[in-house]
C-alpha positions as CSV (number, residue, x, y, z in Angstrom):
1,M,14.5,21.7,9.0
2,S,16.7,21.9,5.9
3,S,15.6,24.8,3.6
4,S,15.8,22.4,0.7
5,P,14.9,18.9,1.9
6,R,15.5,15.9,-0.4
7,V,12.5,14.1,-1.9
8,L,12.2,11.1,-4.2
9,I,9.4,9.9,-6.5
10,G,8.7,6.2,-7.1
11,H,6.1,3.6,-7.8
12,G,5.1,-0.1,-7.4
13,T,3.0,-1.1,-10.4
14,E,2.2,2.6,-10.9
15,N,0.9,3.0,-7.3
16,D,3.1,6.1,-6.9
17,F,4.5,7.9,-3.8
18,V,6.5,10.8,-2.6
19,L,9.3,9.5,-0.5
20,L,10.9,11.6,2.3
21,P,14.3,10.4,3.6
22,D,14.3,11.2,7.3
23,P,16.3,8.6,9.1
24,D,16.7,10.5,12.4
25,G,13.2,12.2,12.4
26,T,14.7,15.7,12.3
27,V,13.8,16.7,8.7
28,W,10.1,15.8,8.7
29,P,9.0,15.7,12.4
30,E,5.4,14.7,13.1
31,D,4.3,18.3,13.7
32,R,5.7,19.5,10.4
33,L,4.4,16.7,8.2
34,D,0.8,17.5,8.8
35,E,-2.3,16.7,6.8
36,A,-2.2,19.9,4.8
37,L,1.5,19.4,3.7
38,V,0.8,15.8,2.7
39,Q,-2.0,17.0,0.6
40,R,0.2,19.6,-1.1
41,L,3.0,17.1,-1.7
42,C,0.5,14.7,-3.4
43,E,-1.3,17.3,-5.4
44,R,-0.6,16.5,-9.1
45,R,-0.7,20.0,-10.5
46,A,0.8,22.2,-7.8
47,G,2.8,19.6,-5.9
48,L,4.9,16.6,-6.7
49,G,1.9,14.2,-7.2
50,G,1.3,10.8,-5.7
51,D,-1.1,8.4,-4.2
52,G,0.6,8.9,-0.9
53,V,3.7,9.9,1.1
54,L,6.2,7.5,2.6
55,R,8.6,8.8,5.2
56,L,11.8,6.7,5.7
57,V,12.4,7.0,9.4
58,R,13.8,4.9,12.2
59,S,11.1,3.5,14.5
60,A,12.7,5.1,17.5
61,H,11.6,8.5,16.1
62,V,7.9,7.7,15.5
63,P,5.7,8.6,18.5
64,D,3.1,5.9,17.9
65,A,5.5,3.1,16.9
66,P,5.6,1.5,20.4
67,A,1.8,1.2,20.4
68,V,1.5,-0.4,16.9
69,L,4.6,-2.6,17.1
70,G,4.5,-3.7,20.8
71,A,7.1,-6.3,21.6
72,D,8.5,-6.1,18.0
73,L,9.6,-2.5,18.4
74,D,13.3,-3.3,18.9
75,R,13.3,-5.7,16.0
76,C,12.1,-3.0,13.5
77,E,14.8,-0.5,13.0
78,W,12.9,1.2,10.2
79,F,9.3,2.4,10.1
80,M,7.2,3.1,7.0
81,D,5.4,6.3,8.0
82,H,2.7,6.1,5.3
83,R,0.1,8.8,4.7
84,N,-2.7,8.7,2.2
85,A,-3.1,11.5,-0.4
86,D,-5.7,13.2,1.8
87,G,-3.2,13.4,4.7
88,S,-4.7,10.6,6.8
89,Y,-2.5,7.8,8.2
90,A,-2.5,4.5,6.4
91,E,-1.9,1.1,8.1
92,M,-0.1,-0.8,5.4
93,C,0.6,-0.8,1.6
94,G,2.1,-3.7,-0.2
95,N,3.3,-1.6,-3.1
96,G,4.6,1.1,-0.8
97,I,6.6,-1.2,1.4
98,R,8.4,-2.8,-1.6
99,L,9.3,0.7,-2.7
100,F,10.3,1.6,0.9
101,L,12.9,-1.2,0.9
102,H,14.1,-0.4,-2.6
103,T,14.6,3.2,-1.5
104,L,16.4,2.3,1.7
105,I,18.8,0.2,-0.4
106,S,19.2,3.0,-3.1
107,E,19.9,5.6,-0.4
108,G,22.6,3.4,1.2
109,L,20.7,3.0,4.4
110,V,20.4,-0.8,4.1
111,P,22.7,-3.1,2.2
112,R,21.1,-5.1,-0.5
113,D,23.2,-8.1,0.4
114,G,21.5,-9.9,3.2
115,C,18.0,-8.8,2.2
116,D,17.2,-12.1,0.5
117,D,15.7,-13.4,3.8
118,G,13.9,-10.1,4.4
119,L,14.1,-7.0,6.6
120,L,11.5,-6.5,9.4
121,V,9.9,-3.1,8.8
122,G,7.5,-1.4,11.2
123,T,4.1,-0.2,9.9
124,R,0.9,1.0,11.5
125,G,-0.5,-2.4,10.5
126,G,2.2,-4.1,12.5
127,P,5.7,-5.4,11.6
128,R,6.1,-6.7,8.0
129,R,9.0,-8.6,6.5
130,V,10.1,-7.5,3.0
131,G,13.0,-8.8,1.0
132,T,14.7,-8.9,-2.4
133,A,13.5,-11.3,-5.1
134,P,15.9,-13.1,-7.6
135,D,14.3,-11.2,-10.6
136,G,15.2,-7.8,-9.1
137,G,11.8,-7.3,-7.6
138,Y,10.7,-7.5,-4.0
139,W,8.5,-9.8,-1.8
140,V,6.5,-8.9,1.2
141,D,5.1,-11.2,3.9
142,M,1.8,-9.4,4.3
143,G,0.5,-11.4,7.2
144,P,-2.8,-13.4,7.1
145,A,-5.9,-12.4,5.1
146,R,-8.7,-12.3,7.7
147,E,-12.2,-12.7,6.4
148,F,-14.8,-10.7,8.5
149,G,-18.1,-11.0,6.7
150,R,-19.8,-10.2,3.4
151,G,-20.9,-6.8,2.2
152,S,-21.7,-4.8,-0.9
153,A,-20.7,-1.6,-2.6
154,E,-22.9,0.6,-4.8
155,L,-21.0,2.0,-7.8
156,D,-21.9,3.3,-11.2
157,G,-25.6,2.5,-10.7
158,R,-24.9,-1.2,-9.7
159,T,-24.6,-3.1,-6.5
160,F,-21.5,-5.4,-6.2
161,D,-21.4,-8.1,-3.5
162,G,-18.1,-9.1,-2.1
163,L,-16.0,-10.6,0.7
164,A,-14.8,-8.4,3.6
165,V,-11.1,-9.0,4.1
166,S,-8.7,-7.4,6.5
167,M,-5.0,-7.1,5.5
168,G,-4.3,-4.8,8.4
169,N,-6.6,-2.5,6.5
170,P,-10.1,-3.2,5.4
171,H,-11.1,-4.4,1.9
172,L,-14.2,-5.4,0.0
173,A,-13.2,-7.8,-2.8
174,A,-16.2,-8.0,-5.2
175,I,-16.0,-10.6,-7.9
176,T,-18.2,-9.7,-10.8
177,D,-19.0,-10.8,-14.4
178,V,-19.2,-7.1,-15.3
179,D,-16.1,-6.0,-17.3
180,V,-14.2,-3.9,-14.7
181,D,-12.8,-1.7,-17.5
182,T,-16.3,-0.4,-18.2
183,L,-16.9,0.9,-14.7
184,D,-16.7,4.5,-13.7
185,L,-14.6,4.8,-10.5
186,T,-14.4,8.6,-10.5
187,A,-16.9,8.7,-7.6
188,A,-16.5,7.0,-4.3
189,P,-18.5,3.7,-3.9
190,R,-21.2,3.6,-1.2
191,F,-20.7,0.9,1.4
192,D,-22.0,-0.4,4.7
193,A,-20.6,1.9,7.3
194,Q,-21.5,-0.5,10.1
195,L,-19.3,-3.2,8.5
196,F,-16.6,-0.8,7.6
197,P,-16.6,2.0,10.2
198,E,-13.2,3.3,9.2
199,G,-13.9,3.2,5.5
200,V,-12.9,0.5,3.0
201,N,-10.8,-0.1,-0.1
202,V,-13.2,-1.5,-2.8
203,E,-11.8,-4.0,-5.4
204,L,-13.8,-4.9,-8.5
205,V,-12.6,-8.2,-9.8
206,N,-12.8,-10.3,-13.0
207,V,-11.7,-13.9,-12.7
208,L,-9.6,-14.9,-15.7
209,E,-8.7,-18.4,-14.5
210,P,-10.5,-19.7,-11.3
211,G,-8.2,-19.6,-8.3
212,A,-5.2,-18.7,-10.4
213,H,-5.5,-15.4,-12.4
214,V,-7.6,-12.3,-11.8
215,R,-7.9,-8.7,-13.0
216,L,-8.9,-5.8,-10.8
217,R,-9.6,-2.1,-10.4
218,V,-9.5,-0.5,-6.9
219,F,-10.9,2.6,-5.2
220,E,-8.7,3.3,-2.2
221,R,-10.1,5.1,0.8
222,G,-8.5,8.5,1.2
223,V,-7.1,8.4,-2.3
224,G,-9.6,7.5,-5.1
225,E,-8.9,5.0,-7.9
226,T,-5.3,4.0,-8.0
227,R,-3.3,2.1,-10.6
228,S,-2.5,-0.7,-8.1
229,C,-3.0,-1.7,-4.5
230,G,-0.8,-4.3,-2.8
231,T,-3.0,-5.1,0.1
232,G,-6.0,-5.1,-2.3
233,A,-4.2,-7.6,-4.5
234,C,-3.7,-9.9,-1.4
235,A,-7.4,-9.5,-0.4
236,V,-8.5,-10.3,-3.9
237,A,-6.2,-13.3,-4.2
238,Y,-7.7,-14.7,-1.0
239,A,-11.2,-14.0,-2.2
240,A,-10.5,-15.7,-5.6
241,L,-9.3,-18.8,-3.9
242,V,-12.3,-18.9,-1.6
243,D,-14.5,-18.5,-4.6
244,A,-12.7,-21.5,-6.2
245,G,-13.2,-23.6,-3.1
246,R,-9.6,-23.4,-2.1
247,S,-7.7,-22.1,0.9
248,E,-4.2,-21.7,-0.5
249,G,-2.3,-21.3,-3.7
250,T,-0.7,-18.7,-6.0
251,V,-2.8,-16.1,-7.8
252,V,-1.5,-13.8,-10.6
253,V,-3.1,-10.4,-10.1
254,D,-3.3,-8.0,-13.1
255,V,-3.8,-4.3,-12.1
256,P,-3.9,-1.3,-14.4
257,G,-0.3,-0.5,-13.5
258,G,1.1,-4.0,-14.1
259,R,1.2,-7.5,-12.6
260,L,1.6,-8.8,-9.1
261,S,1.8,-12.3,-7.7
262,V,0.2,-13.4,-4.4
263,R,0.9,-16.7,-2.6
264,V,-1.7,-17.5,0.0
265,E,-0.3,-19.9,2.6
266,P,-1.7,-21.2,5.9
267,G,-1.4,-18.2,8.2
268,T,0.0,-15.6,5.8
269,T,0.1,-14.2,2.3
270,V,3.3,-13.2,0.3
271,L,3.1,-10.5,-2.3
272,T,5.8,-10.2,-5.0
273,G,6.3,-7.4,-7.6
274,P,8.5,-4.6,-8.8
275,A,9.5,-1.3,-7.3
276,V,10.9,1.7,-9.3
277,L,12.4,5.0,-8.4
278,V,11.7,7.6,-11.0
279,S,13.5,10.8,-9.7
280,T,15.2,12.5,-6.9
281,G,15.5,16.2,-6.1
282,Q,14.9,18.9,-3.5
283,L,11.9,20.9,-2.5
284,C,12.3,24.6,-3.2
285,P,12.1,27.0,-0.2
286,E,9.6,29.2,-2.0
287,W,7.2,26.2,-2.4
288,L,7.6,25.2,1.2
289,A,6.9,28.8,2.3
290,A,3.9,29.3,0.2
């Protein structure tokens, strides 16, 4: 491994990530980028700081890519190797994959021309198509929102009922009349482990306009409260439409870090929003050796 590997910092609606360019899988092989190193990279005082790590690597160099991509493996040149801040693997992130494409383009690994129709990217939640939007942002075909029951979360001394929705990862979208800005999300919500055996992202939602505009805060499993969650925005948009008695439409989703738009269609959801690179640099050998 290079003694001073390159790193980048970026965010999508302030859902921030450490990005590791590793096209050929030689800089950050799986046995090097372990749980402890991911935690160190994401640590906000002694590391770079982030809600997670995104490794930019070709699918051919990811050991579990064939299992998660199946017949689509050859169609996905690039794989978003996403780790949560606690070092665990993450299936999918709507903010992260927009930033992933933005970084591929910025690094000269993918030409921006031709991305209007989207690039198929491998994730542990399956292949996802992500492309450039006319306003300079990015869109992602997030796949279908799949409802799998109703549950509740206990938070801040209250119980919040919600809709269980899978976006390739599990969500509990809880619509409430309680002002979400008044809630304390410093502690992890309690939830039904039978309904969510692998944990859950919990979204607390205020409806601003039924079926059209919502505001949310989110506690992400393996991370804590984040400024934004792309898969969470999609789950919430779906739940807001269900709550309004509709099955499709476009919902504006305000998160603490900005604004996203989610279009729910028959069979899929499309998330649109910004992606920003903040800095680029190198990791110092003494930090890596510590």
